[in-house]
Structures are given as structure tokens and as C-alpha cells.
LUMKOL-509928 format. One record per residue (C-alpha): residue number from 1; x, y, z. Coordinates in Angstrom, 2 decimals. Last residue first. Layout:
# LUMKOL-509928
(NUM; (X; Y; Z));
...
This chain:
# LUMKOL-509928
(77; (-141.60; 45.06; -16.01));
(76; (-138.80; 42.59; -16.73));
(75; (-137.82; 40.97; -19.85));
(74; (-136.90; 41.31; -23.59));
(73; (-137.38; 45.17; -24.21));
(72; (-135.53; 45.70; -27.39));
(71; (-135.82; 49.53; -27.74));
(70; (-138.87; 50.77; -29.49));
(69; (-141.95; 52.28; -28.14));
(68; (-144.68; 52.56; -30.79));
(67; (-146.05; 56.09; -31.12));
(66; (-149.05; 56.80; -33.20));
(65; (-149.86; 60.56; -33.91));
(64; (-153.20; 61.61; -35.33));
(63; (-154.31; 64.95; -36.81));
(62; (-158.12; 65.59; -36.59));
(61; (-160.66; 65.10; -39.21));
(60; (-163.68; 64.59; -36.95));
(59; (-164.56; 66.24; -33.64));
(58; (-167.26; 65.66; -31.01));
(57; (-165.04; 64.26; -28.35));
(56; (-161.24; 64.22; -29.17));
(55; (-159.90; 60.62; -29.07));
(54; (-157.46; 59.11; -26.85));
(53; (-156.61; 55.46; -27.61));
(52; (-155.44; 53.01; -25.04));
(51; (-153.62; 49.81; -26.09));
(50; (-153.51; 46.14; -25.27));
(49; (-151.01; 43.28; -25.90));
(48; (-150.25; 43.04; -22.23));
(47; (-152.74; 40.56; -20.68));
(46; (-153.51; 38.40; -23.69));
(45; (-150.08; 38.54; -25.01));
(44; (-148.61; 37.50; -21.56));
(43; (-151.15; 34.74; -21.25));
(42; (-149.87; 33.41; -24.52));
(41; (-152.12; 33.80; -27.63));
(40; (-152.84; 30.68; -29.82));
(39; (-156.64; 31.33; -29.86));
(38; (-156.61; 34.34; -31.97));
(37; (-156.29; 38.21; -31.59));
(36; (-153.75; 40.76; -31.23));
(35; (-154.39; 44.49; -30.85));
(34; (-156.58; 44.30; -27.73));
(33; (-158.08; 47.52; -26.61));
(32; (-157.48; 48.21; -22.99));
(31; (-158.83; 51.77; -22.82));
(30; (-160.93; 53.71; -25.22));
(29; (-160.81; 57.28; -23.88));
(28; (-162.94; 60.09; -25.32));
(27; (-161.30; 63.61; -24.55));
(26; (-163.00; 66.90; -24.25));
(25; (-161.85; 67.34; -20.79));
(24; (-160.48; 64.13; -19.38));
(23; (-156.54; 64.00; -20.06));
(22; (-154.89; 61.20; -18.52));
(21; (-153.71; 61.68; -14.87));
(20; (-151.61; 58.86; -13.30));
(19; (-148.83; 58.77; -16.05));
(18; (-148.20; 62.39; -15.92));
(17; (-149.90; 65.21; -18.02));
(16; (-146.69; 67.34; -18.09));
(15; (-144.70; 64.29; -19.71));
(14; (-147.30; 63.91; -22.32));
(13; (-147.17; 67.67; -23.18));
(12; (-143.48; 67.45; -23.37));
(11; (-143.64; 64.43; -25.83));
(10; (-146.14; 66.36; -28.04));
(9; (-143.82; 69.49; -28.16));
(8; (-140.93; 67.34; -29.06));
(7; (-143.08; 65.55; -31.74));
(6; (-144.13; 68.99; -33.24));
(5; (-140.45; 70.06; -33.31));
(4; (-139.43; 66.91; -35.05));
(3; (-142.26; 67.27; -37.74));
(2; (-141.05; 70.83; -38.43));
(1; (-137.34; 69.87; -38.90));
């Protein structure tokens, strides 16, 4: 129950930030990091298989949440 509540609070926080305004104060952003490698990648994989990592500046030992969207996206944007 505590994990679910934490997740809901985190999602609310993400929604309040908006897609166009990532956090900037005290946050280091590592953008467009590829998570697939190799010579056999398709153009789609080269373009889309990237992630952004938001890290607190000057802090170690922080809690981490990793969220992978699920839902069977097969085509479209």
C-alpha cells in the first residue's frame, strides 16, 4: 500500500511538471542516452531507443524509480 501511494504521488508530481518543462533546480539531466547498441539496429531503434535520466545534483544514495511504459504500442506516434 505504501509503494502504491508513493507511486501515485510521483505520477502526480510528473503531471504537474508538464511535458515541456522538466525540472531544472538541483537536477542534472542526461538526455537521449541510447539503451540499445550494435550494428544491426534499425533506423527506428537508433532514433527512438533513448532515455532521459534525471539525477539530483551533489547527492548520492538517493531513492530511484524506473518506469517503463507498457501497453502494446505497435504503431503510430
